[in-house]
KEDRENNU-611343 format. One record per residue (C-alpha): x, y, z. Coordinates in nm, 4 decimals. Each point is the difference from the previous one (the first is absolute). Layout:
BEGIN
east X; north Y; up Z
...
END
This chain:
BEGIN
east -3.0448; north -3.0403; up -3.1970
east 0.3034; north 0.1710; up 0.1486
east 0.3400; north -0.1567; up -0.0745
east 0.3233; north 0.1063; up 0.1684
east 0.3598; north -0.0984; up -0.0789
east 0.2658; north 0.0254; up 0.2684
east 0.3656; north 0.0076; up -0.1089
east 0.2663; north -0.0804; up 0.2581
east 0.3571; north 0.1119; up -0.0699
east 0.1954; north -0.1743; up 0.2780
east 0.3432; north 0.1256; up -0.1113
east -0.1051; north 0.3356; up -0.1430
east 0.2745; north 0.2241; up 0.1573
east 0.2755; north -0.2340; up -0.1198
east -0.1626; north -0.0537; up -0.3410
east -0.0327; north 0.3766; up -0.0426
east 0.3646; north 0.0526; up 0.0957
east 0.1072; north -0.2715; up -0.2453
east -0.1966; north 0.1634; up -0.2827
east 0.1580; north 0.3390; up 0.0710
east 0.3451; north -0.1549; up 0.0363
east -0.0303; north -0.1656; up -0.3407
east -0.0027; north 0.3447; up -0.1607
east 0.3522; north 0.0681; up 0.1316
east 0.3225; north -0.1028; up -0.1757
east 0.1185; north -0.3511; up 0.0832
east 0.2919; north 0.1318; up 0.2037
east -0.2291; north 0.2038; up 0.2294
east -0.2570; north -0.2674; up 0.0834
east -0.0418; north -0.1348; up 0.3527
east 0.1678; north -0.3322; up 0.0655
east -0.2231; north -0.2873; up 0.1042
east -0.3200; north 0.1666; up -0.1217
east -0.0227; north -0.1625; up -0.3430
east 0.1500; north -0.3468; up 0.0444
east -0.2566; north -0.1565; up 0.2360
east 0.2222; north 0.0336; up 0.3079
east -0.1491; north 0.0877; up 0.3419
east -0.0726; north 0.3728; up 0.0118
east -0.1712; north 0.2312; up 0.2507
east -0.0944; north 0.3649; up 0.0401
east 0.0866; north 0.1754; up 0.3251
east -0.1638; north 0.2854; up 0.1887
east 0.0451; north 0.1777; up 0.3304
east -0.2261; north -0.0921; up 0.2898
east 0.0940; north 0.2525; up 0.2644
east 0.3695; north -0.0613; up 0.0617
east -0.0056; north -0.3484; up -0.1541
east 0.0573; north -0.0978; up -0.3600
east -0.2522; north -0.2672; up -0.0923
east -0.1015; north -0.2023; up -0.3033
east -0.2892; north 0.1744; up -0.1789
east -0.0464; north -0.2552; up -0.2804
east 0.1669; north -0.3186; up -0.1218
east -0.0164; north -0.2042; up -0.3172
east -0.0966; north -0.3669; up -0.0103
east 0.3554; north -0.1455; up 0.0313
east 0.0569; north 0.2179; up 0.3072
east -0.3330; north -0.1009; up 0.1556
east 0.0759; north -0.3663; up -0.0625
east 0.3310; north 0.0521; up 0.1810
east -0.1838; north 0.1343; up 0.3068
east 0.0158; north 0.3760; up -0.0632
east -0.3286; north 0.1690; up 0.0921
east -0.1160; north 0.3633; up -0.0007
east 0.0548; north 0.1668; up 0.3371
east 0.3166; north -0.1990; up 0.0741
east 0.3051; north 0.2018; up 0.0947
east 0.2476; north 0.0360; up -0.2849
east 0.2896; north -0.1076; up 0.2233
east -0.1855; north -0.3221; up 0.0865
east -0.0866; north -0.0588; up -0.3649
east 0.3627; north 0.0389; up -0.1098
east 0.1165; north -0.2263; up 0.2797
east -0.2451; north -0.2650; up -0.1196
east 0.0723; north 0.0555; up -0.3706
east 0.3312; north 0.1813; up -0.0679
east -0.0595; north -0.0091; up -0.3776
east -0.3216; north 0.2033; up 0.0347
east -0.0045; north 0.2981; up -0.2371
east -0.1574; north 0.3182; up 0.1394
east -0.1144; north 0.3409; up -0.1145
east -0.1828; north 0.2875; up 0.1676
east -0.3785; north -0.0101; up -0.0418
east -0.1650; north 0.2866; up -0.1910
east -0.3633; north -0.0001; up 0.1167
east -0.0967; north 0.3238; up -0.1754
east 0.1247; north -0.1245; up -0.3376
east -0.1792; north -0.3295; up 0.0655
east -0.3224; north 0.1853; up 0.0731
east 0.0218; north 0.2022; up -0.3217
east 0.0852; north -0.3087; up -0.2033
east -0.2982; north -0.1904; up 0.1423
east -0.2332; north 0.2848; up -0.0953
east 0.1505; north 0.0039; up -0.3499
east -0.0611; north -0.3741; up -0.0261
east -0.3628; north 0.0504; up 0.1040
east -0.0374; north 0.2597; up -0.2771
east 0.1580; north -0.2448; up -0.2443
east -0.2762; north -0.2467; up 0.0893
east -0.2576; north 0.2193; up -0.1775
east 0.0660; north -0.2365; up -0.2923
east -0.2208; north -0.2494; up 0.1875
east -0.2567; north 0.2290; up 0.1638
east -0.0411; north 0.3708; up 0.0751
east -0.0686; north -0.0919; up 0.3643
east 0.3447; north -0.0700; up 0.1532
east 0.1739; north 0.1076; up 0.3197
east 0.2833; north -0.0934; up 0.2325
east -0.0518; north -0.2353; up 0.2937
east 0.2420; north 0.0790; up 0.2794
east 0.3707; north -0.0093; up -0.0839
east 0.0045; north -0.3293; up -0.1907
east -0.3251; north -0.0441; up -0.1868
east -0.2534; north 0.1289; up -0.2520
east -0.3772; north -0.0081; up -0.0320
east -0.1786; north -0.0380; up -0.3342
east -0.3762; north 0.0152; up -0.0395
east -0.0568; north -0.2090; up -0.3139
east -0.3789; north 0.0037; up 0.0149
east -0.1215; north -0.0150; up -0.3590
east 0.3472; north -0.0047; up -0.1576
east 0.1197; north -0.3621; up 0.0260
east -0.1825; north -0.1042; up -0.3189
east 0.2242; north 0.2381; up -0.1969
east 0.2946; north -0.2230; up 0.0875
east -0.1676; north -0.3355; up -0.0576
east -0.1311; north -0.0550; up 0.3541
east 0.1393; north 0.0314; up 0.3504
east 0.2458; north -0.2894; up -0.0224
east 0.1572; north 0.1329; up -0.3190
east 0.0002; north 0.3526; up 0.1375
east 0.1767; north -0.0935; up 0.3252
east 0.2539; north -0.2093; up -0.1874
east 0.0756; north 0.3012; up -0.2175
east 0.0322; north 0.2296; up 0.3029
east 0.2367; north -0.2484; up 0.1605
east 0.2073; north -0.0398; up -0.3178
east 0.0163; north 0.3757; up -0.0678
east 0.1244; north 0.0742; up 0.3517
east 0.2581; north -0.2794; up -0.0215
east 0.1186; north 0.1458; up -0.3309
east 0.0447; north 0.3355; up 0.1742
east 0.2059; north -0.1701; up 0.2704
east -0.2518; north -0.0134; up 0.2843
east -0.0568; north -0.3174; up 0.2009
east -0.3764; north -0.0237; up 0.0508
east -0.2988; north -0.2100; up 0.1000
east -0.3514; north 0.0860; up -0.1078
east -0.3395; north -0.0945; up 0.1361
east -0.3562; north 0.0855; up -0.0995
east -0.3295; north -0.0101; up 0.1868
east -0.3224; north 0.1891; up 0.0521
east 0.1373; north 0.1944; up 0.2984
east 0.3320; north 0.1804; up 0.0581
east 0.0599; north -0.1986; up 0.3179
east -0.0417; north -0.3385; up -0.1675
east 0.2153; north 0.1027; up -0.2981
east 0.2716; north 0.1214; up 0.2397
east -0.0101; north -0.3269; up 0.1948
east 0.0210; north -0.2146; up -0.3140
east 0.2880; north 0.2028; up -0.1470
east 0.2146; north -0.0273; up 0.3131
east -0.1084; north -0.3272; up 0.1604
east -0.1785; north -0.1866; up -0.2775
east 0.1280; north -0.3204; up -0.1621
east 0.3261; north 0.0209; up -0.1896
east 0.0294; north -0.1078; up -0.3588
east -0.2607; north 0.0874; up -0.2632
east -0.1642; north 0.3427; up 0.0103
east -0.3376; north -0.1719; up -0.0424
east 0.0272; north -0.1419; up 0.3523
east -0.0065; north 0.3548; up 0.1433
east -0.3171; north 0.1132; up -0.1771
east -0.3237; north -0.0184; up 0.1954
east -0.2751; north -0.0789; up -0.2545
east -0.2731; north 0.2616; up -0.0212
east -0.3026; north -0.0879; up 0.2120
east 0.1770; north -0.2681; up 0.2040
east -0.0027; north 0.0211; up 0.3814
east 0.3242; north 0.1473; up 0.1256
east 0.0066; north -0.1691; up 0.3402
east 0.0777; north -0.3350; up -0.1617
east 0.2874; north 0.1468; up -0.2044
east 0.1534; north 0.1849; up 0.2959
east -0.0525; north -0.2710; up 0.2606
east 0.3477; north -0.1526; up -0.0207
east 0.1912; north 0.3302; up -0.0112
east 0.1799; north 0.1262; up 0.3146
east -0.1580; north 0.2734; up 0.2135
east 0.2648; north 0.2447; up -0.1293
east -0.1835; north -0.0151; up -0.3339
east -0.2696; north 0.2179; up 0.1574
east 0.2415; north 0.3012; up -0.0111
east 0.0242; north 0.0095; up 0.3791
east 0.2517; north 0.1962; up 0.2028
east 0.2687; north -0.2139; up 0.1679
east -0.1639; north 0.0311; up 0.3449
east -0.3452; north -0.1453; up -0.0794
east 0.1530; north -0.2642; up -0.2287
east 0.2383; north -0.1170; up 0.2728
east -0.2850; north -0.0138; up 0.2550
east -0.2120; north -0.2137; up -0.2328
east 0.2878; north -0.2447; up -0.0394
east 0.0500; north -0.0186; up 0.3779
east -0.3677; north -0.0879; up 0.0267
east 0.0522; north -0.2843; up -0.2446
east -0.1760; north 0.1766; up -0.2873
east 0.2553; north -0.0398; up -0.2772
east -0.2133; north 0.0093; up -0.3135
east -0.2976; north 0.1984; up -0.1188
east -0.1986; north -0.3222; up 0.0175
east 0.0716; north -0.0158; up 0.3747
east -0.1441; north 0.3507; up 0.0462
east -0.3132; north -0.0343; up -0.2141
east -0.2125; north -0.2255; up 0.2295
east 0.0625; north 0.2038; up 0.3174
east -0.2955; north 0.2264; up 0.0919
east 0.0778; north 0.3706; up -0.0421
east -0.0682; north 0.0885; up 0.3645
east 0.2195; north -0.2831; up 0.1238
east 0.2809; north 0.0977; up -0.2361
east -0.0161; north 0.3641; up 0.1084
east 0.0386; north -0.0958; up 0.3677
east 0.3327; north -0.1686; up -0.0698
east 0.1728; north 0.3332; up -0.0714
east 0.1279; north 0.2494; up 0.2547
east -0.1493; north 0.3018; up -0.1761
east -0.3076; north 0.0645; up -0.2098
east 0.2190; north 0.1572; up -0.2692
east 0.1874; north -0.3281; up -0.0553
east -0.3156; north -0.2095; up -0.0112
east -0.1672; north 0.2491; up -0.2331
east 0.2980; north -0.0061; up -0.2370
east -0.0091; north -0.3809; up -0.0219
east -0.3766; north -0.0115; up -0.0598
east 0.0194; north 0.2826; up -0.2564
east 0.2784; north -0.1694; up -0.1964
east -0.1877; north -0.3311; up 0.0062
east -0.3211; north 0.1629; up -0.1264
east 0.1887; north 0.1890; up -0.2713
east 0.1697; north -0.3160; up -0.1239
east -0.3330; north -0.1881; up -0.0144
east -0.1831; north 0.2899; up -0.1641
east -0.2282; north 0.0639; up 0.2979
east 0.1304; north 0.3564; up 0.0356
east 0.0852; north 0.2339; up -0.2837
east 0.3544; north 0.1191; up -0.0640
east 0.0357; north 0.2798; up -0.2554
east 0.3100; north 0.0279; up -0.2172
east 0.0870; north 0.3326; up -0.1587
east 0.2104; north 0.0351; up -0.3160
east 0.3121; north 0.2143; up -0.0086
east -0.2003; north 0.2589; up -0.1928
east -0.3623; north 0.0312; up -0.1061
east -0.0592; north -0.2104; up -0.3126
east -0.0715; north 0.2159; up -0.3052
east -0.3474; north 0.0104; up -0.1485
east 0.1366; north 0.0079; up -0.3561
east 0.2961; north -0.2152; up -0.0979
east 0.1519; north -0.1442; up -0.3173
east 0.2591; north -0.2811; up -0.0048
east 0.2331; north -0.1634; up -0.2503
east 0.1849; north -0.3247; up 0.0800
east 0.2803; north -0.1280; up -0.2186
east 0.1303; north -0.3538; up -0.0227
east 0.3228; north 0.1473; up -0.1407
east 0.1073; north 0.3070; up 0.2026
east 0.0294; north 0.3361; up -0.1745
east 0.3694; north 0.0974; up -0.0074
east 0.0032; north 0.2787; up -0.2626
east -0.0871; north 0.3633; up 0.0702
east -0.1536; north 0.0244; up -0.3482
east -0.2754; north -0.2366; up 0.1080
east -0.1168; north 0.2149; up 0.2918
east -0.2003; north 0.2732; up -0.1860
east -0.2205; north -0.2474; up -0.1924
east -0.0681; north -0.1952; up 0.3198
east -0.0885; north 0.3204; up 0.1840
east -0.2306; north 0.1172; up -0.2781
east -0.1871; north -0.3325; up -0.0006
east -0.0413; north 0.0251; up 0.3784
east -0.1213; north 0.3609; up -0.0265
east -0.2566; north -0.0911; up -0.2651
east -0.1319; north -0.2777; up 0.2236
east -0.0064; north 0.2230; up 0.3105
east -0.1720; north 0.2882; up -0.1806
east -0.2701; north -0.2326; up -0.1346
east -0.0702; north -0.1189; up 0.3545
east -0.0283; north 0.3571; up 0.1280
east -0.2193; north 0.1074; up -0.2929
east -0.2519; north -0.2753; up 0.0794
east -0.0251; north 0.1321; up 0.3572
east 0.0047; north 0.3706; up -0.0864
east 0.3290; north 0.0606; up 0.1810
east 0.3245; north 0.1776; up -0.0809
east 0.3444; north -0.0546; up 0.1507
east 0.1746; north 0.2545; up 0.2190
east 0.2952; north -0.2236; up 0.0953
east 0.1278; north -0.3085; up -0.1846
east 0.2749; north -0.2422; up 0.1056
east 0.1944; north -0.2359; up -0.2252
east 0.1413; north -0.2945; up 0.1983
east 0.2659; north -0.2163; up -0.1621
east 0.0821; north -0.3345; up 0.1642
east 0.3537; north -0.1068; up -0.0880
east 0.1013; north -0.3648; up -0.0263
east 0.2594; north 0.0499; up 0.2765
east -0.2660; north 0.1000; up 0.2524
east 0.0373; north 0.3780; up -0.0265
east -0.2916; north 0.2384; up -0.0409
east 0.0172; north 0.3194; up -0.2066
east -0.2704; north 0.2650; up 0.0144
east -0.0650; north 0.3057; up -0.2144
east -0.2821; north 0.2438; up 0.0778
east -0.1667; north 0.2906; up -0.1758
east -0.2699; north 0.2423; up 0.1121
east -0.2515; north 0.2152; up -0.1831
east -0.1516; north 0.3363; up 0.0836
east -0.3423; north -0.1153; up -0.1213
east -0.1588; north -0.3439; up -0.0323
east 0.1196; north -0.1539; up -0.3257
east -0.0420; north -0.3186; up -0.2002
east 0.1746; north 0.1239; up -0.3126
east 0.2445; north -0.2866; up -0.0654
east 0.2138; north 0.2073; up -0.2383
east 0.0390; north 0.2831; up 0.2514
east 0.0767; north -0.2398; up 0.2846
east 0.2597; north -0.1767; up -0.2155
east 0.1752; north 0.3340; up -0.0568
east 0.0108; north 0.0591; up 0.3750
east 0.1589; north -0.3433; up 0.0503
east 0.2641; north 0.0612; up -0.2693
east 0.2645; north 0.1474; up 0.2299
east -0.0615; north -0.2324; up 0.3018
east 0.0160; north -0.2980; up -0.2357
east 0.3461; north 0.1026; up -0.1237
east 0.1405; north -0.0607; up 0.3494
east -0.1472; north -0.3527; up 0.0233
east 0.2753; north -0.2565; up -0.0571
east -0.1264; north -0.3542; up -0.0756
east 0.3397; north -0.1374; up 0.1133
east -0.0437; north -0.3805; up 0.0201
east -0.3545; north 0.0274; up -0.1296
east -0.3543; north 0.0942; up 0.1051
east -0.2635; north -0.2712; up -0.0098
east -0.2979; north 0.1913; up 0.1394
east -0.1288; north 0.3548; up -0.0584
east -0.2868; north 0.1436; up 0.2060
east -0.1570; north 0.3357; up -0.0817
east -0.2367; north 0.1254; up 0.2695
east -0.2115; north 0.3109; up 0.0402
east 0.0703; north 0.0821; up 0.3641
east -0.2226; north 0.3083; up 0.0072
east -0.2988; north 0.0663; up -0.2212
east -0.2808; north 0.2537; up -0.0227
east -0.3268; north 0.0120; up -0.1945
east 0.0464; north 0.0966; up -0.3636
east -0.2942; north 0.0206; up -0.2365
east 0.0063; north -0.0994; up -0.3673
east 0.1822; north 0.2367; up -0.2359
east -0.2193; north 0.1993; up -0.2395
east 0.1741; north 0.0646; up -0.3309
east -0.0712; north 0.3281; up -0.1868
east -0.0089; north 0.0650; up -0.3742
east 0.1190; north 0.3590; up -0.0181
east 0.3601; north 0.1021; up 0.0553
east 0.0512; north 0.2071; up 0.3112
east 0.2841; north 0.2373; up 0.0609
east 0.1708; north 0.0522; up 0.3318
east 0.1047; north -0.2430; up 0.2681
east -0.2611; north -0.2413; up 0.1316
east -0.0189; north -0.1164; up 0.3594
east 0.1108; north -0.3504; up -0.1070
east 0.3055; north 0.1410; up -0.1791
east 0.0918; north 0.2056; up 0.3048
east -0.0338; north -0.3077; up 0.2229
east 0.2274; north -0.1980; up -0.2322
east 0.2604; north 0.2781; up 0.0070
east -0.0096; north -0.0012; up 0.3807
east 0.0407; north -0.3800; up -0.0024
east 0.3081; north 0.0184; up -0.2233
east 0.1604; north 0.2733; up 0.2111
east -0.0847; north -0.1728; up 0.3296
east 0.1410; north -0.3359; up -0.1043
east 0.3139; north 0.1575; up -0.1479
east 0.0744; north 0.2650; up 0.2640
east -0.1753; north -0.1536; up 0.3008
east -0.3563; north 0.0672; up 0.1127
east 0.1333; north 0.1934; up 0.3005
east 0.1428; north 0.2640; up -0.2388
east -0.3234; north 0.0727; up -0.1927
east -0.2800; north 0.1916; up 0.1749
east -0.3365; north 0.1609; up -0.0431
east -0.0315; north 0.3545; up 0.1317
east -0.3141; north 0.0878; up 0.1920
east -0.1102; north 0.3372; up 0.1419
east -0.0012; north 0.0777; up 0.3714
east -0.1826; north 0.2775; up 0.1802
east 0.2828; north 0.2429; up 0.0693
east 0.0767; north 0.3620; up -0.0785
east 0.3715; north -0.0639; up -0.0424
east 0.1004; north -0.1419; up -0.3434
east 0.2614; north -0.2384; up 0.1463
east -0.2721; north -0.1558; up 0.2194
east -0.2858; north 0.0049; up -0.2517
east 0.0620; north -0.3426; up -0.1515
east 0.0849; north -0.3524; up 0.1024
east 0.1355; north -0.3116; up -0.1727
east -0.1696; north -0.3350; up -0.0569
east 0.1738; north -0.3111; up -0.1428
east -0.0580; north -0.0339; up -0.3722
east -0.1288; north -0.3577; up 0.0384
east -0.2730; north 0.1163; up 0.2379
east -0.3392; north 0.1334; up -0.1027
east -0.0074; north 0.3616; up -0.1237
east -0.0614; north 0.2422; up 0.2869
east -0.3677; north 0.0874; up 0.0382
east 0.0723; north 0.3677; up 0.0637
east -0.0420; north 0.2213; up -0.3077
east 0.2228; north 0.2952; up -0.0780
east -0.1706; north 0.3412; up 0.0017
east -0.1481; north 0.1033; up -0.3349
east 0.1659; north 0.3419; up -0.0007
east 0.3531; north 0.0402; up 0.1285
east 0.2625; north 0.2666; up -0.0642
east 0.3026; north -0.1200; up -0.2000
east 0.2308; north -0.2284; up 0.1958
east 0.3573; north -0.1055; up -0.0848
east 0.0729; north -0.3451; up -0.1350
east 0.2682; north -0.0547; up 0.2636
east -0.0636; north 0.1061; up 0.3576
east 0.3014; north -0.0021; up 0.2317
east -0.0339; north -0.2191; up 0.3078
east 0.0754; north 0.3041; up 0.2140
east 0.0073; north 0.3665; up -0.1050
east 0.3609; north 0.1160; up -0.0346
east 0.1033; north 0.3504; up 0.1166
east 0.1119; north 0.2437; up -0.2712
east 0.1430; north 0.3524; up 0.0021
east -0.2280; north 0.2346; up -0.1925
east -0.0185; north 0.3666; up -0.0957
east -0.3627; north 0.1041; up -0.0456
east -0.2218; north 0.3026; up -0.0300
east -0.1427; north 0.1142; up 0.3321
east -0.2588; north -0.0691; up 0.1302
east -0.1604; north -0.2649; up -0.2254
east 0.2087; north -0.0206; up -0.3143
east 0.1498; north -0.3163; up -0.1490
east 0.3740; north -0.0725; up 0.0170
east 0.2183; north 0.1893; up -0.2451
east 0.2967; north -0.2316; up 0.0493
east 0.0752; north -0.2848; up 0.2414
east 0.2769; north -0.2403; up 0.0984
east -0.0828; north -0.3687; up 0.0319
east 0.2539; north -0.2763; up 0.0538
east 0.2842; north 0.2520; up -0.0405
east -0.1173; north 0.1126; up -0.3466
east -0.1259; north 0.3548; up -0.0578
east -0.3014; north 0.0176; up -0.2291
east -0.1663; north 0.3089; up -0.1513
east -0.3792; north 0.0039; up -0.0368
east -0.1416; north 0.0747; up -0.3464
east -0.3722; north -0.0559; up 0.0665
east -0.2153; north -0.0549; up 0.3095
east -0.3606; north -0.0780; up 0.0774
east -0.1678; north 0.0295; up 0.3387
east -0.0331; north 0.0242; up 0.2863
east -0.2215; north -0.2922; up 0.1083
east -0.0544; north 0.0334; up 0.3726
east -0.0304; north -0.3198; up 0.2072
east -0.1093; north 0.0463; up 0.3587
east 0.1866; north -0.1809; up 0.2798
east -0.1444; north -0.2941; up 0.1892
east -0.0258; north 0.2001; up 0.3193
east -0.1505; north -0.2950; up 0.1912
east 0.3120; north -0.2100; up -0.0602
east 0.2936; north 0.2400; up 0.0426
east 0.0960; north 0.3279; up 0.1634
east 0.2850; north 0.2443; up -0.0311
east 0.1712; north 0.0896; up -0.3302
east -0.1175; north -0.3171; up -0.1751
east -0.3609; north 0.1128; up 0.0525
east 0.0423; north 0.3005; up -0.2272
east -0.1806; north 0.0238; up -0.3357
east 0.1772; north -0.0938; up -0.3217
east -0.0023; north 0.1934; up -0.3290
east 0.0859; north -0.2303; up -0.2942
east 0.1437; north 0.1200; up -0.3348
east 0.0418; north -0.1829; up -0.3295
east 0.3210; north 0.1502; up -0.1368
east 0.2208; north -0.0553; up -0.3046
east 0.3687; north 0.0877; up -0.0173
east 0.1894; north 0.1350; up -0.2977
east 0.0982; north -0.3570; up -0.1016
east -0.3630; north -0.1067; up -0.0341
east -0.0177; north -0.2110; up 0.3157
east -0.3176; north 0.0293; up 0.2081
east -0.0130; north -0.0136; up 0.3792
east -0.2601; north 0.0074; up 0.2732
east 0.1176; north 0.2191; up 0.2892
east -0.1758; north 0.1525; up 0.2954
east 0.0506; north 0.2710; up 0.2548
east -0.0833; north -0.1001; up 0.3559
east -0.1306; north 0.3029; up 0.1856
east -0.0345; north 0.3582; up -0.1137
east 0.2149; north 0.3086; up 0.0121
east -0.0935; north 0.1919; up 0.3141
east 0.0188; north 0.3759; up -0.0449
east 0.0381; north 0.0508; up 0.3742
east 0.2941; north -0.2426; up 0.0148
east -0.1298; north -0.1685; up 0.3174
east -0.0612; north -0.3478; up -0.1505
east 0.2573; north -0.2471; up -0.1336
east 0.1062; north 0.0582; up -0.3627
east -0.1617; north -0.2201; up -0.2644
east 0.1938; north -0.2962; up -0.1390
east 0.0088; north -0.1364; up -0.3548
east -0.0129; north -0.3711; up -0.0936
east 0.0253; north -0.2140; up -0.3129
east -0.2828; north -0.2565; up -0.0005
east -0.0307; north -0.1485; up -0.3489
east 0.1112; north -0.0176; up -0.3640
east -0.2292; north 0.0248; up -0.3008
east 0.0617; north -0.2144; up -0.3074
END
């Protein structure tokens, strides 16, 4: 049976600001934010400066969101203020949702002041729903967030109980599984249905102040009381969602991983030396899971949940599916060095975010020489994770006459290109210049190789030459001088350096055509 937890954070912007302010030196902290005095956040509303959020002492003094700041200060001169930072609040709320993976992998934000948790099948790990919600409440209080939690079989009912349910014990805001929700929601105000201000105000004008007042009214009669069908439809939809008569999907922040290993610690890990053994135990567990399913990891994420509410993530990728724990541990070695436990980490989660089929490994008895495909894949993994996957590439052939256009790059962490290189190719230089560079050359006429040439202001004398290799132009792509044939030469200078040069065009005995031009195109090893 589906079970949803709704977490309401009524003072989240101010709580977030207080947490950030606590990291500053004492002399730089905001006055009035830490001593329980009335405090509010301000924002611009057109040309007006209004209250965006207020803490409990300010609300009790009559300060409400939307009130003009000048009016608020006139009512309460001691009110402390600070500019609201909605973008930082949004990022912090998403980070808090990610931190909630300690309870369930299915968590997401709910508006600007709440969180959703789908705890279906996970509450027993915490000793039941009551114990679990008490822990969630206590953990958030420890982090500095004022909160109320509620649980029910539908998101709408959980939301209503968290915000409008009875105060006091958490147990009073848990709808028992299988119990009818209409009885639990009957005494809650109509605003508990997550209605917009317009429909909620209209219901109150009609004398319908609680959900129990709305329930007995026939649907057709209730719909006729609204000015538009959109308003009536929104009220009926929210009512059906709260009662479980209409489905309401909840999506997690990210797709939950198929393979995951966790380690919880009653005493947080505070020493860097303890991280490698923890990681290796997680990798062994994760690789066993993947082996049972015939899968190998292509991308793995290590998530560390700090005791102060922060989340640290370290990721690695592989060029081929892998479940070799020793190899994966080597890839994590450098990312793990940058992970600082700080005040301590009490939860580690290792997840295989991307997997592919990988059959069982067949061991061989004889010793083989040369580099195996697995060894090459491991080399690519080490280079990619050290230098960045964007800097390591496969080269694949392309149908083109011109050498500079005859290959393309694929990311190293992608599958090998399906195109095969030709079986028989003339020698090609190890390094091909991005663009052929003009050189000055003295050569035998009409088809001889260069005798000496100047490249990058250095004069070089040719000792040996091989060629020419004629490459026809791509006449369907270009015209003019660039459409002339090329004659390539493999030449070696008197210092032993080898070059790949070509002559574009041919010497014309009549002298009517443009003279040929020489270019440097590559360097042999």
